[in-house]
C-alpha positions, 0 to 999 in steps of 0.5 A: 648515821647521826649528824656528827657537826652542825653549826649555828643556823644563823652564823653558818661559818662560825664553827670553822672560824672558831676553830681556826682562831683557837688553833695553836698555829705555832706548831702549824707549819702553816703559820698564823693566818695573819702570815699566810700567802694571798693565795691561801687567804683567798682559797680559805675565804672562798671555802668558808663563804661557799654554801657548797662543800670545800676545803683547802689542803695546803703545805708539804703534808696538806693540811686541811681547812674546810667549810661548814658544808664539807664537815657534813662529809667528814661525819665523825672525823670533824672537828679533829680533821682541821688542820691535820694532814690529808693522808691522815684524814682520808687514809681509807680511801688514800690510794684511790685519790693519790693520782688525782692528788698528784694531778692537782699537784702537777698544776692541773685540774682533776676530778673525782666523780660520784664517790659513796660516803655516809652522810647523817641527816635528820639524826639517820645515816644516809648513803650519799654520793659526791663529785670532787673538783680539785684545783692547784694553789700556788705560793708567793712565788708561783709554785704549787704549795697546795690545792683546793676542792669543791664537792657537789652532791650527786646522790639524787642522780646516782640513785636515780640512774642506779634504780632506772637500771634496776627497774629496767633489770627488774623488767627483764627478769619478771618478763620470761617468769611463769609463775607467781611465785617466781615473780614475787622471789625475784621482786622482792630480792631486788628491793631487799638488797638495794634498800638494805631490808630485813624482810619484804612482804607481799600479802592479799587482802580478802574481800571484806577488807578485814584480813590479809594473808601472806602469800610471799616474804623475802628475808635477809640473812639472819632474819627470822620469818613472820609469826603467822600467815594471816593477821587482822588488819585492824589488829594493827590499830585503826589509824594504820588500818584506815590509811591502808584501805584508803590506799595511802603508802604508809612511810614509818621511819621509827615505830617507836617514835611514830605516834600512828604506830602506838596500837601496832608496836608490839606487832612490829617488835614481835616480828622485828621491824623498826622501820616500815614502808607499805605500798597498798594496791587498789583495785576499782577503789578497793584494797586488794593487796600491799607490798611491805617493806621492813628494816631491823633499825630505825631508817629514814625512807627517802622520797627515792625510796618511795618512788622506786618501792611504788615502781617495783610494786606496780611492776611486780603486781603487773607481772604477777597478773600476767603470771597468773594469767599465763598460769590459767592459761596454761591450765586451760591449755592443759584442759584444752588439750585434753578436750582436743585429744579426747574429742571425736572430732580432728583438730588442727592449728596452722601458723600464718606460713601454713606450718601445722603447729598441732593435731589431736589424735582423732585428727592424725587418725583421720589423716592416717598420719603420725604426729612426727609426720604432720607437725611442723610441716607445711599443710599444702606439702602434706596434702597437696590435693586440697589446693585447688578445691573447694575446701582449699579456696576455703582455707585460703579465705580464712587465713587471708581474709580472716573470715570463718568458713566451712566446706563438705569436701569429697576425698580423692581416693588417695593412699586408701582414703575416700569418702567425705570430710566437713572441714570448718576454719577459724582465724586465730589471734596470732594470724593463723587459723584453726581448723576442725574436721571430721568423717561424714561418709556415713552421713553423706551416705545416708544422705544419698540414700535418702536422696534416692529413696525421696527420688524413687517416691517422686518417681513412683508418685508420678508413675502412680498418677500416670498408671491411674490416668490411663484407666481414667481416660477410656472410662471418661471417654466411655462414659461420655459415649454412653451419655451421648445416647446416640450408640447402638447396642454393640457400642454400648456392650463395647463401652460397657466392656471397657469400663469394666476391664479399666475398673478391674485394672485399677482395683489391682492397682489399688490391691497392690498398694494396699498389700505393700502397705499391709506388709510393710506394717505387718498386718499380713497374716498368713493362712498356713498349709502343706502345699504342693509347689507344683500346684503353686507354679500351675496356679501362677502360670495360669494367671499369666497365661494370656500376657504369654499368649499376647506376646507370643513368649515361650514358657519352659518349666523345669520341675523334679519328678519328685513331690515338692512340699512347703508350708505357707499361704497358698494365695501369697505364694501364688502371688509371689510367683505370679509377680515374678512371672509378670515382671519377666513377661513385661521385661522380655521382648515378643517371641522371647523365652521364660523358664521356670526351675525348681530344685532342692538345694541344701535342705531348701526349695530353690525356685528361679525365674528366668528370662531373656529379656532386657536385663539390669544394670548392677546398680538396680539389682542391688536394689531391685527390691526396695520400695519405689525402686524402678529402672531408670524412668522412661516414658514408655510405660507400655507394660503398665504397673507401679513397680511395686510387685518386686517389693512385695514379692520380697516382703512375702517370701520373708514372711514365709521364712525365705529369701529372694535375689536377682542377677543379671549379666547386664542389660540385653542378657536377660534376669534371673530371679531366685526364691528360696523357701524352707521345704515342707514349711510352705501379679501385676498383670496387664491383660492384652485386649484385642484391638478395636478401631473405627474409622468414619469420614467427615470433619478432620483426618486424625491420628490417634497412637497410644498403646493403651488399647481402651484408651486408643478405642474410646478417644476414637470413638469420641472423635468419630462421634464428632464427625472426625475420621479417626486413624488408630495405632499402638505402636510408634514405628507403625503409627510413623508408617500409617502417619505417611499415607494418612496425611493426618491433619492433627496427631493425638499421641500418647507420650509413653509408647514402645520402640520410641517414645511420644516425644521422639515420634513428634520429632520424626513426624515433623521431619518427614514432608507428609507430616510436616504440617500436622497439628501435634497434640499430646495426650499424656498420663504425665502431667508435670510441668517439666513433662510439658516443656518436653513435649513443647520442645519436641514439636507438640502444639498442644499438651493435654493430661488424661483423662482429656477433658473432651470440651478442651479436646474439641476446642484445640481441634477447632482450631485445626484446619484441614489439610488441602492435600487430602481434600484433593 
């Protein structure tokens, strides 16, 4: 649009006045201005003197009189419209404004709001909006003879309202879009349609700021696309390049007349751009992209156009970054989903209301459920057994207190599930939690086995200390007796024999330890030869015969009449059988029965050692041959030994290519150990000593109770040599009976005793009147702090560890007062 009518700026009304003066009023119904009625003269005067667009329509056919400001609205209709009928001038909108005109001619005011009209300003046509206010004009008789109208331009308000609505619409349109292409397409189309563009282009600039690449373009119908995908920024000339890199908005109304475009006109012409508006995108002071709008014809970009484009660009870039972030998140989600679905750990997501929204394949496997059974379900309804458990408390803390947690959870035996799970929970940003869980049953079982093995090792070491202290006690006492020099020849030989026996016992203990060590490290070499099974049995029986006689146990042999021959190491196979027999002797009561049976089964020798002794629990039979494995520890160690025999038996049998097993119907029902060896291919003992006791008068009356005969004898000899009267007993119940008659001043009790242990014996001694006031002294191979506390709790006044330090013992006895009842 070009401006069609202007007046002299210094005389804004001169044009209209001149037209009125020059008009042939003789042919016009209005007549000469001098004959105009006062109302018309006033209205025309007001119109001519107003800075706002105004017009007067007078007479039957509503002839037009208007001022210079209204001439802009008339555009090309001016000046021919002067004094012409209203309907002829505005024929294109006549049907729309007839109701308004009728209202004004009915002596009422009327309005026509926001009428869109094209106006020309600064040489360019523009879209404008105007609101018209109509009022009636009266003639000299008071009748309505015409009307006058004032106009107010509302372009700024209408455009602001329209574009604000468009911006809201754009925000609504961009919000749900998930890809960058969708964002750019929607924003470009809206801009193009609103601003009448031929093209809208979004481009991104490289890191060096030298070139840009077109990422998206919108073209109006009939407009061609850009000829290239990338352009050097400096190809548009140094002026435009510098302005764009500096982040300034480029507004070009006409590329042919704008001097800044001199170096770029060829490019603009080639791409069909006559008017250009470019809004740069800056990040951290660097040009990273821009939005460029083109029109095919010159166009004056208004301030409203620039503001609207900037606002749209900001919204578009924000939505674009969001879309890219969402795309990256989706890609990350897909990667995470792949990772989670292939990881060997269960994973689940829960909403704040405990609804499970996701669970991976491993989690479904661990839970023994399908995705349909889990996703969308409440966690506590699916797994009610977890509520109230340590795992349940941890999950509640993670959800409600927003703190991470971990727990090892033992699964209840429901639906065939059992074992252990490790569960870790982490709060998520949406108020829910992420839960990782995995099966750790194998690990827990291994830990339990390690714990049991460690416990067995500790028990073994405690037992080893006990077994080594036991022989050390009589050796130490015998050495002290020999050192006194006051013993006769018989006592000297007796002491020497005690030392020899206990040294041999210690030697056997050390040999057992060395044997186990050599076997477990594979250092045993077998001296193989053909062996008669009966000869092996006879030699093993000979080794344990003293124990059998001491405990009055019966041994039965059930061997086939035919010769049985195996290949193996004679000494080691005898050791195997002797150990099994020694084990049977230990755990079979006096007058019990032991059997050895041999038979050929499936071409192999099956050798069984059975007894009617104390038997074993099922748990012990499963690990009887493990290193350090022993039955539940008791302070009764009257049988002696370290419990290494069975571990050594298994290793030696396996070296011979055989197997060994044990079975027991239960506690008190005996045990059977079975050795299987290939045919034609193939001890811990405790010697019972006769009782020896010596009593002599003087000093205190002392009772010594120890199932180790040598230990009891040598201690008694030391006490007697110190002037005390000593009573000796090796069994708890007999000692209790002896104490009632002897009424000792002090009792020196071993803890590991048969029948009842030393702690229980102490309680019973305290309970009977005859010994209630006796001083109880524990003399034990158990020297741990827990053992000392148990002894003191049982009623002992003192706790001494074998071998007993004689000076400490004498110091303790020096505090004991003789019982006056004994003196009487």
